[in-house]
N, C-alpha and C positions, 0 to 999 in steps of 0.2 A: 416435694416440689415437682410440679408438672413441667414438662418440656414444651417448647414451641413446636407447633405442628410443621410438617414438611413443607406445605405450601407457603407458610409464612417465612420459613427459613429461605426458601428459594427466592421469594420476592425481596427480602432484605438483602440477600447476596447480590441481586441485580440492581440495587439502589432504589427500589420502589418504596414509597412512603407507606409501608405496611406495618411497621412496628411502633407500638406505643412506648411511653416512658418506662412502663413496667417491663415490657419486652426487652428494652435496652439494658435495664438493670439486670434482668435475668441472664443476658448474654455475658455480662461482666462476671457473674458468679458461677455460671454453668459451663464446664469444660466441654461437655458433650455438644451442646448447641453451638458454642463458639467455634469448635473445630469444624462442624458441618458448614457453618456460614463461611468460614475462611476457605474451605475447600471449594465450595461452589462459587465463591467470589473470584477465585483464580481462573476457573473455567470460563466464567462470564467475561472476565477481563481479556483473556486470550482471544475469545471469539470476537469481542468488540474491536480490539486493536487490529485484528486481521482484516476487517471489512474495508474495502475500498469504496470510493464514491461511485454512485451509479445504482441503477435498479438491479435487484437480484432476480434471477429467473425462478419461476415457481417450479418446485420439484414435481416429477411425474406422480401420477396417482398411486402407483404401487410402492413408493418409497416408504410411506407410513406403515403400510401393511407388512413390509419386511422388517422394519424397526419393531413393530408390535410383536411379530413372531419371535425375533431374536431375544427380546427382553422378557417374553412370556407374560405380557400384560393381560389384564382381564378384558372381557367383552364390553365392559362399560366404556372403554376408551378405544374401541375398535375403529370408530370413525376418524377419518383424516382431519386433524385439527386445522389444516390450512384450507379445507374445503368449505365452500359456501352452501353445500347441499344440506337441507334440513329434512327431517322425517315427515312423511305425509301427515295431514291432519288426522286421518283415521287412526294411524299408529299412535299419535300423541294422545288422542282421546282414549284409545284402548289402554295405554299405559296409565293414564290418569284415573281410569275407572277400575284398574286392577285391584283385587281385594288385598287388604293389608294382612300379612301373615300373622297367625296367632302366636301368642307368647310361647316361647320354647327355650331351648338351650341358648346360652349366651352366644351372640354373634361375634364375628371377628372385630367389629367396631367396638362392641361392648368390652371385649377383651383388651383392646388397646386402651380404652378409657380407664379400665381397672388398673392396667399397668402404669398409666400416666400418673395416677394419684399415689402410687406406692413410693415409699421413701427411696431416694437415690443419693449417692455420695459422690463427691468430686473425685475421690481417690480411685473410684472404679468406673472406667469409661466403658459403657456397654454399647454394642452395635445396635443401630436402629433401622427398622425396615423403611425403605424409601417408598414413597407413594408413586403412583403412575405419573402424576404431574411432574414430580422431581426427576424421574427417570427420563421423561420426554425432554425436559430442559437440558439435561446432561447429554442425551443422545443427539439432540439437534445442534447443540454447541460444538460437540466434537466433530460431527459431520461437516459443519460449516468450516471449521479450522482445516480439516483434511482437504476439502474441496478447494479452498483458497490457496492453501500451500501447494497443491498440485498445479493450479493455474499459474502461480508465480514461478514455479520451477520450469514449466513449459515455456513461459514468456522469456525467461532468462536464457533457456537453452536455445530457442529458435531465433532470438534477436541478435544480429551480428554486433560485435563489440568494436568500438572505434580504437584506432591505434595510430601513434605518431610514427610516420615512416621517414621523415627528414626534418632537419632543423638547420638554422643558420644564425650566426651573429652578424648584425648589420653595422658596418663601420661607417663613421662620419666622413663626409667630404670636407675639404679645406674651408669652404665658405660657411660650414655649420659645425664648428669644432666641438660644441657641447652636446651634439646629438648622439644618441645611441639607440639601437633597436634590436629586436629579436624577431625571428620568423620560424614557423613550423608548418609542416604539411601533415594533415590527418586523413586517414582512410577509414570510412565507416564500416568496412567489411563487405560492402556490396559494390565496391569500385568507385564510389563517389568520394572525391578528394576536395579538401578545403585548405586554404592558406590563411593562417592567423598571424598578424603582425602587431608589434607594439613599438611605439616611438616616444622617446622621452628627451628632454633637454633642448627642444627647439620650438619656438613659438611660431604660430601661423601668422604670416604677414597679411595685413588688411588687404582685401581684394583678391587674394590668391587662395588656392586650395591645394590639398595634398593628394597625390594619385599613387596607386600601388601598381607595380609592373612586374612581369616575368620577362627576363631578357635572355636571349640565346647566348651561349658561351662565347661565340665569335663577335657578339655585339651588333650583328647585322639585322636582327629581327627582334621585335618585342611585342608583348601582349599586355594591354591594360586590363586589370581585374576590377578596378573601381576606385571610388573616392574614399579617402580615410578621413572621416569626420571627427573622430576622437583620438585619444592616445593609443587605442587599439581597435582592431576590426578583423572580421573573418569574411573571406571571399571564396566563392566556388571556383574551382579550377576546371575549365572545360575538359570534357572527356577526350577531346582530340589532341590535347596538349601533351607532348612527350617531355616529361620532367628530366629525362636524361639529357635532353638538349637545352631546355629552358631552365637552367640551374641557378640563374642570378635573380635575386629578389631586390627590387629597387623601389624607394619611396622618393618622390620628387615634388617640388613646388611647381604649380602650374598657374599661369595667369588666366583670367577669364577673358579670353580673346577669340573663342570659337575655333581655335586650332587644336585638333585632337592629338597632334604629335607630341612627343616628349619635349619638354621645354629646354632640356639640357641642364637644368638646375636640380641636380640630385642632392638629397639630404643625407641618406644612408644607402648602403648597398652591401650585399653579402652573398656568398655561394652556398647553396643547399648541400648538406652532408647527409648521405643516405646510409652511413655506417650504423 
């Protein structure tokens, strides 16, 4: 029973339509070939699942030469596979006109062909020599995984993480007994702060809107952060605001009357806790 060649195994592992019905039947019966397809499929899957959207940069010209040297590949694959450079016409013509070597001792290809037709048994799994094409696929896949992994690690290391630095339970005012709310302050690690509020249990009155405020503890000053259109919203806290002073979070009903001042009709309010 002859085995599938390495190039066909590589293409099947990557999901290319390279296998015939006979090849698929062979994979069911042959442990050697099935094991190689499974191993290469795992490498291809890891490489594909690690790729993010966007164009990949072309590797420098010396990358393939280093891979070629590390793997000890033959001169037949010395050219960079990613290069568009083709040999001059004179070289191509010279190669085409080169004399065919006379018959002699069996070549390595003939030896492989002789071994392929020799009887093999499922109970004895024998190692197979990988072709240069197979080694290139494995080397390129692993290099891609390592490069992407390093990029993800660097991005996670250098990107500041957001953290909740304060929170508050917002209690209802007497005119809005069913209302309840929550608030929290987030810091993105670079000093930018946001206030996120949620409000439930109180319907918006037609013609009015809801506004979010930060109020100083003594009640003598307040800052509007914006309009709350839905049941929750996130608002940027100005860098100049000292949250040690403006600790009260307030959500109010405001009439559309052109007056930017607080209407006095608060729905919920609560004090930020920085513990």
